[in-house]
BAFI-816651 format. One record per atom (N, C-alpha, C): atom name; x, y, z; residue number from 1. Coordinates in steps of 0.001 Angstrom, whole numbers. Example, Ala and Ser with C-alpha at 12.3 -4.5 7.8 and 13.67 -1.06 7.14 Angstrom:
{N,{13190,-5690,7800},1},
{CA,{12300,-4500,7800},1},
{C,{13200,-3300,7800},1},
{N,{12850,-2250,7080},2},
{CA,{13670,-1060,7140},2},
{C,{12900,30,7870},2},
***
This chain:
{N,{-206470,-69554,-77457},1},
{CA,{-206081,-68511,-76534},1},
{C,{-206605,-67161,-77017},1},
{N,{-206382,-66851,-78271},2},
{CA,{-206853,-65582,-78836},2},
{C,{-208374,-65548,-78875},2},
{N,{-208994,-66675,-79202},3},
{CA,{-210458,-66727,-79265},3},
{C,{-211068,-66494,-77889},3},
{N,{-210436,-67016,-76867},4},
{CA,{-210937,-66804,-75511},4},
{C,{-210815,-65336,-75105},4},
{N,{-209741,-64687,-75503},5},
{CA,{-209594,-63252,-75232},5},
{C,{-210683,-62454,-75941},5},
{N,{-211014,-62830,-77165},6},
{CA,{-212074,-62140,-77902},6},
{C,{-213420,-62307,-77202},6},
{N,{-213668,-63514,-76693},7},
{CA,{-214924,-63742,-75987},7},
{C,{-215003,-62906,-74710},7},
{N,{-213914,-62766,-74021},8},
{CA,{-213899,-61941,-72810},8},
{C,{-214087,-60479,-73169},8},
{N,{-213434,-60017,-74237},9},
{CA,{-213572,-58625,-74667},9},
{C,{-214986,-58295,-75151},9},
{N,{-215723,-59301,-75592},10},
{CA,{-217081,-59099,-76094},10},
{C,{-218043,-58678,-74980},10},
{N,{-217745,-59051,-73726},11},
{CA,{-218518,-58662,-72529},11},
{C,{-219983,-59074,-72580},11},
{N,{-220235,-60271,-73026},12},
{CA,{-221607,-60772,-73059},12},
{C,{-221698,-62028,-72184},12},
{N,{-222439,-61981,-71077},13},
{CA,{-222523,-63150,-70195},13},
{C,{-223170,-64365,-70858},13},
{N,{-224085,-64139,-71791},14},
{CA,{-224721,-65273,-72470},14},
{C,{-223709,-66052,-73299},14},
{N,{-222868,-65331,-74001},15},
{CA,{-221894,-65992,-74868},15},
{C,{-220831,-66701,-74037},15},
{N,{-220324,-66046,-73000},16},
{CA,{-219232,-66625,-72225},16},
{C,{-219694,-67825,-71398},16},
{N,{-220997,-67905,-71092},17},
{CA,{-221499,-69043,-70327},17},
{C,{-222081,-70146,-71207},17},
{N,{-221912,-70037,-72503},18},
{CA,{-222413,-71052,-73430},18},
{C,{-221672,-72369,-73190},18},
{N,{-222357,-73503,-73316},19},
{CA,{-221714,-74797,-73059},19},
{C,{-220496,-75081,-73957},19},
{N,{-220517,-74588,-75179},20},
{CA,{-219374,-74809,-76070},20},
{C,{-218146,-74059,-75552},20},
{N,{-218347,-72849,-75049},21},
{CA,{-217239,-72080,-74488},21},
{C,{-216715,-72763,-73240},21},
{N,{-217619,-73275,-72409},22},
{CA,{-217193,-73995,-71208},22},
{C,{-216400,-75248,-71582},22},
{N,{-216836,-75965,-72602},23},
{CA,{-216108,-77141,-73066},23},
{C,{-214724,-76756,-73592},23},
{N,{-214671,-75670,-74352},24},
{CA,{-213403,-75196,-74907},24},
{C,{-212421,-74829,-73793},24},
{N,{-212888,-74082,-72796},25},
{CA,{-211989,-73668,-71717},25},
{C,{-211559,-74858,-70865},25},
{N,{-212462,-75815,-70647},26},
{CA,{-212085,-77016,-69906},26},
{C,{-211031,-77830,-70658},26},
{N,{-211205,-77943,-71973},27},
{CA,{-210215,-78674,-72776},27},
{C,{-208881,-77951,-72787},27},
{N,{-208910,-76639,-72882},28},
{CA,{-207677,-75862,-72860},28},
{C,{-206960,-76033,-71526},28},
{N,{-207705,-76009,-70434},29},
{CA,{-207097,-76139,-69116},29},
{C,{-206536,-77544,-68914},29},
{N,{-207305,-78579,-69237},30},
{CA,{-206864,-79939,-68938},30},
{C,{-205772,-80432,-69870},30},
{N,{-205707,-79920,-71084},31},
{CA,{-204723,-80437,-72025},31},
{C,{-203478,-79582,-72169},31},
{N,{-203545,-78313,-71830},32},
{CA,{-202396,-77433,-72052},32},
{C,{-201984,-76701,-70786},32},
{N,{-202861,-75888,-70276},33},
{CA,{-202501,-74941,-69220},33},
{C,{-202208,-75612,-67883},33},
{N,{-202911,-76669,-67555},34},
{CA,{-202743,-77310,-66259},34},
{C,{-201319,-77817,-66064},34},
{N,{-200733,-78392,-67106},35},
{CA,{-199386,-78959,-66977},35},
{C,{-198342,-77874,-66752},35},
{N,{-198447,-76771,-67470},36},
{CA,{-197505,-75674,-67267},36},
{C,{-197671,-75062,-65876},36},
{N,{-198906,-74953,-65430},37},
{CA,{-199173,-74432,-64093},37},
{C,{-198573,-75347,-63034},37},
{N,{-198808,-76655,-63158},38},
{CA,{-198303,-77594,-62164},38},
{C,{-196780,-77695,-62187},38},
{N,{-196176,-77615,-63360},39},
{CA,{-194715,-77650,-63446},39},
{C,{-194115,-76429,-62753},39},
{N,{-194723,-75271,-62958},40},
{CA,{-194249,-74063,-62291},40},
{C,{-194373,-74153,-60782},40},
{N,{-195483,-74687,-60299},41},
{CA,{-195669,-74831,-58858},41},
{C,{-194735,-75888,-58284},41},
{N,{-194498,-76963,-59023},42},
{CA,{-193570,-77992,-58561},42},
{C,{-192153,-77441,-58469},42},
{N,{-191730,-76662,-59461},43},
{CA,{-190410,-76048,-59425},43},
{C,{-190287,-75103,-58234},43},
{N,{-191330,-74322,-57959},44},
{CA,{-191324,-73431,-56807},44},
{C,{-191223,-74219,-55509},44},
{N,{-191957,-75326,-55385},45},
{CA,{-191930,-76138,-54171},45},
{C,{-190555,-76766,-53951},45},
{N,{-189947,-77282,-55017},46},
{CA,{-188609,-77875,-54893},46},
{C,{-187598,-76811,-54487},46},
{N,{-187681,-75644,-55104},47},
{CA,{-186781,-74553,-54758},47},
{C,{-186982,-74126,-53307},47},
{N,{-188214,-74078,-52857},48},
{CA,{-188499,-73725,-51473},48},
{C,{-187925,-74752,-50502},48},
{N,{-188059,-76031,-50827},49},
{CA,{-187500,-77082,-49966},49},
{C,{-185975,-77005,-49907},49},
{N,{-185337,-76800,-51053},50},
{CA,{-183873,-76677,-51073},50},
{C,{-183436,-75444,-50289},50},
{N,{-184181,-74354,-50416},51},
{CA,{-183873,-73141,-49662},51},
{C,{-183971,-73398,-48161},51},
{N,{-185024,-74072,-47732},52},
{CA,{-185193,-74367,-46304},52},
{C,{-184076,-75262,-45795},52},
{N,{-183689,-76238,-46593},53},
{CA,{-182606,-77133,-46192},53},
{C,{-181293,-76366,-46088},53},
{N,{-181002,-75506,-47058},54},
{CA,{-179707,-74820,-47072},54},
{C,{-179623,-73701,-46042},54},
{N,{-180742,-73110,-45649},55},
{CA,{-180702,-71977,-44726},55},
{C,{-180995,-72365,-43282},55},
{N,{-181827,-73350,-43057},56},
{CA,{-182249,-73654,-41696},56},
{C,{-181791,-75019,-41191},56},
{N,{-181845,-76010,-42039},57},
{CA,{-181588,-77366,-41565},57},
{C,{-180099,-77694,-41562},57},
{N,{-179410,-77492,-42678},58},
{CA,{-177985,-77843,-42753},58},
{C,{-177104,-77039,-41798},58},
{N,{-177275,-75726,-41661},59},
{CA,{-176398,-75005,-40735},59},
{C,{-176586,-75388,-39269},59},
{N,{-177725,-75930,-38901},60},
{CA,{-177963,-76274,-37500},60},
{C,{-177544,-77692,-37143},60},
{N,{-177099,-78458,-38107},61},
{CA,{-176657,-79821,-37809},61},
{C,{-175257,-79801,-37219},61},
{N,{-174870,-80919,-36620},62},
{CA,{-173565,-81010,-35955},62},
{C,{-172403,-80912,-36936},62},
{N,{-172563,-81446,-38130},63},
{CA,{-171483,-81450,-39108},63},
{C,{-171501,-80253,-40037},63},
{N,{-172163,-79179,-39645},64},
{CA,{-172308,-78030,-40529},64},
{C,{-170983,-77332,-40795},64},
{N,{-170073,-77353,-39845},65},
{CA,{-168794,-76672,-40027},65},
{C,{-167733,-77561,-40676},65},
{N,{-168087,-78795,-40968},66},
{CA,{-167133,-79669,-41646},66},
{C,{-167072,-79309,-43130},66},
{N,{-166094,-79877,-43813},67},
{CA,{-165944,-79585,-45238},67},
{C,{-167164,-80075,-46023},67},
{N,{-167643,-81257,-45698},68},
{CA,{-168800,-81815,-46398},68},
{C,{-170055,-80970,-46159},68},
{N,{-170215,-80496,-44925},69},
{CA,{-171367,-79654,-44620},69},
{C,{-171327,-78336,-45373},69},
{N,{-170141,-77742,-45440},70},
{CA,{-170009,-76484,-46181},70},
{C,{-170236,-76685,-47675},70},
{N,{-169782,-77806,-48216},71},
{CA,{-170001,-78104,-49636},71},
{C,{-171487,-78315,-49906},71},
{N,{-172180,-79009,-49008},72},
{CA,{-173620,-79245,-49184},72},
{C,{-174386,-77925,-49158},72},
{N,{-174033,-77048,-48222},73},
{CA,{-174691,-75742,-48150},73},
{C,{-174397,-74928,-49407},73},
{N,{-173140,-74970,-49873},74},
{CA,{-172760,-74242,-51084},74},
{C,{-173521,-74739,-52304},74},
{N,{-173637,-76052,-52437},75},
{CA,{-174353,-76633,-53587},75},
{C,{-175833,-76242,-53545},75},
{N,{-176439,-76309,-52371},76},
{CA,{-177854,-75924,-52254},76},
{C,{-178044,-74451,-52597},76},
{N,{-177165,-73597,-52097},77},
{CA,{-177296,-72171,-52377},77},
{C,{-177032,-71860,-53846},77},
{N,{-176099,-72562,-54469},78},
{CA,{-175863,-72377,-55908},78},
{C,{-177095,-72783,-56712},78},
{N,{-177729,-73886,-56313},79},
{CA,{-178957,-74319,-56984},79},
{C,{-180028,-73238,-56873},79},
{N,{-180184,-72671,-55695},80},
{CA,{-181187,-71631,-55482},80},
{C,{-180881,-70409,-56337},80},
{N,{-179662,-69909,-56242},81},
{CA,{-179319,-68672,-56942},81},
{C,{-179324,-68853,-58453},81},
{N,{-178683,-69913,-58942},82},
{CA,{-178620,-70119,-60390},82},
{C,{-179985,-70475,-60969},82},
{N,{-180727,-71316,-60258},83},
{CA,{-182057,-71688,-60739},83},
{C,{-183001,-70502,-60801},83},
{N,{-182990,-69692,-59772},84},
{CA,{-183879,-68529,-59740},84},
{C,{-183416,-67454,-60709},84},
{N,{-182130,-67174,-60714},85},
{CA,{-181625,-66104,-61569},85},
{C,{-181722,-66461,-63048},85},
{N,{-181452,-67702,-63397},86},
{CA,{-181566,-68104,-64805},86},
{C,{-183007,-67976,-65280},86},
{N,{-183948,-68371,-64434},87},
{CA,{-185360,-68249,-64790},87},
{C,{-185727,-66783,-64988},87},
{N,{-185301,-65923,-64076},88},
{CA,{-185604,-64494,-64207},88},
{C,{-184905,-63883,-65414},88},
{N,{-183679,-64296,-65678},89},
{CA,{-182933,-63772,-66818},89},
{C,{-183592,-64167,-68134},89},
{N,{-183983,-65416,-68258},90},
{CA,{-184644,-65886,-69481},90},
{C,{-185964,-65142,-69683},90},
{N,{-186722,-64969,-68614},91},
{CA,{-187989,-64250,-68712},91},
{C,{-187766,-62799,-69131},91},
{N,{-186758,-62153,-68549},92},
{CA,{-186477,-60754,-68890},92},
{C,{-186020,-60610,-70333},92},
{N,{-185191,-61529,-70799},93},
{CA,{-184720,-61473,-72181},93},
{C,{-185880,-61685,-73143},93},
{N,{-186776,-62614,-72847},94},
{CA,{-187947,-62838,-73697},94},
{C,{-188829,-61593,-73775},94},
{N,{-189091,-60992,-72627},95},
{CA,{-189928,-59796,-72618},95},
{C,{-189254,-58642,-73350},95},
{N,{-187948,-58502,-73184},96},
{CA,{-187210,-57449,-73876},96},
{C,{-187250,-57674,-75388},96},
{N,{-187034,-58903,-75815},97},
{CA,{-187087,-59240,-77243},97},
{C,{-188475,-58958,-77824},97},
{N,{-189510,-59327,-77058},98},
{CA,{-190874,-59074,-77519},98},
{C,{-191148,-57589,-77637},98},
{N,{-190681,-56801,-76669},99},
{CA,{-190876,-55348,-76742},99},
{C,{-190143,-54733,-77920},99},
{N,{-188924,-55182,-78180},100},
{CA,{-188165,-54663,-79313},100},
{C,{-188828,-55058,-80624},100},
{N,{-189282,-56284,-80721},101},
{CA,{-189926,-56763,-81940},101},
{C,{-191240,-56033,-82204},101},
{N,{-192003,-55732,-81152},102},
{CA,{-193288,-55062,-81320},102},
{C,{-193162,-53569,-81573},102},
{N,{-191989,-53019,-81388},103},
{CA,{-191778,-51597,-81563},103},
{C,{-191844,-51227,-82978},103},
***
């Protein structure tokens, strides 16, 4: 990761287009970065589906005003709020810790 940043900072098209650099970046993407990227997108897609179900689909069904319907909507909304807020909270705490440590 650091070596790739150094190559970008060097600003030389010959070096950055070298086959070894291309091999390195391909290996980095296929073995490390791709999985984190796909996990993040999968989490976003699941959250989006749960949001659509809790906001548009469940309230429009016939049993939406029943106890079970209200519990289902509540559970979906709790998943959305807690899942999103916990992710944002963890990210904010990490960034805050990093800023304090680097000071």
